[in-house]
N, C-alpha and C positions, 0 to 999 in steps of 0.2 A: 285292478278295476278301480277307477276313480269314484270314490263315494262322496266327494264334495260336489254336490249338485244343488241347484235351486229348485224350489217347489214348482216353478213354471215348466221345468223340463219334464216333470212327472204328470202334469195336468191337474185339473181341478178335482178329478175323481179321488186321487190320493188324499187331498185335503178334506174331502167329504168323509172318507173312511176314517181318517184321524179324528175328525170332529165327532163322529159316532163313538169311537173308542174313548175319547175324552169324557163324553157324557156317561158312558158305562162306568168308567173309573171314578168319576166324580160321585156317582150314585152308590156304587158298591164298595169303593175303596179297594185296598189290596187284601190278600189273605184267602181268597177262594181258589178252588181248583180251576184249571183252564177251561173245562167244559162249561162252567157257570158263566164265565165271561163270553164264551163262544155263543151260548144261547142268548145272552143279553145283547150281544152285538148283532145277532140275527134279527132281533126285534127292532133295533135301531135302523138296520138296513131297510127293513120293510117300511118303517115309519118314514124314511127318507126316499122311498121308491128307488132304491139302489138294487140293481139286479145282481144276483149272486148264486153260486152253488156252494153248499156247505159240505165239507168232507168229501170233496170231489176226488175220485180215484183216478190216478194217473199212472200210466205204464212206465216201467223202468226197462231200458234196453241196454244190452251189451253186445257189441259187434253185430248189430242188426237184429238180435234176437231178444224177445221179451223175456226178462228173467224175474219179473215180479211187478208189484204195484206199490204205490204209496198214496196215502190220502193227504190232500192239501186242506188246511183248515177252511179257507174260503178262496174261491176264484170269483173275482168281482168284475162285473161289466165285461166279461169275456176277455179280459186283458191283464188283470192285476192279481198276482198271487199274494195272499195274505196269510202269514204264519203267526200264530199266537203263542205266547209264553205266559206263565204265571210263576215267575221265579224272582228271587231277591234282586238280581242284577243281570242284565244281558252281558254275555262274555263273547270273546272273539270266536269261539267254537259255534255259537248260535248264529252269528253273522255269516261265518263261512258255510254253514249248513244251508242257510237261506240262499246265498249266492250260488251254491252248488245246484240247488233245485232249479233256480232260474235258468242256469246254463244247460242243465240236463234236459229240461223241457222246452228250451228255446222260448221262454217267456221274457218279454222285455222289461216289465216293471214288477216290483215286489215291495211288500211292506212287512217288516218284522215288528210286532207290537208286544210289549211286555206289561201285563197288568199287576205283576207281583211286587213291584217297588212302590214306595210311598207316592211318587209322582209317576204318571204314565211315561213309559219309555217307548220310543219308536224310531225306526230307521227306514228311510226310503232307499230302495235299492234299484239300480238300473243295470241291466245286463248289457255290457259293452260288446258281447259276442253275439247278440241277437241278430238273427237273419230272418227277414220277412219271408213268409211262404216257404220256409225250409226247416229242417231239423226234425227231431223226434216228435215234438209236440207243437201243434199250431191250431189255430181256429179257422174253420171254414166260414168264410163270410156269407155263404148262402144259408147257413143254419147255425144259430147261436149255440147249439149244444153239440155240434159235430166236431170230431177230432180228425185231423189229417195226419197221416203217418208217412 
């Protein structure tokens, strides 16, 4: 997966999300638990009129059968998966995990944001395997909260 992309490829929404995260980090700094940053980011999203679902439960499938679920920190504007961390430094395993989720759920765009370092860390992610209107997870254009399987 080519991770060297420009902000334009991800759209203005990722920039807005990152801006919200920067305000949270600027105000709170590092050192809190992930849930504190999650709650603060939720306030920022509301202040900016960004639509989101917090801790959205998503199904996990294996060979066509649901074998469990996983909660995504935020699903923003019905198109962007946002994963939060509050650790000293992002590592390759965190990036691999986020990419795996994008591919497993057939979500095109993701953000991995880390509040735990002295400076906010973030990675924009683009799923090169994304297939519109197919895959395990997709959004029904008729209803912003509907899942298509």
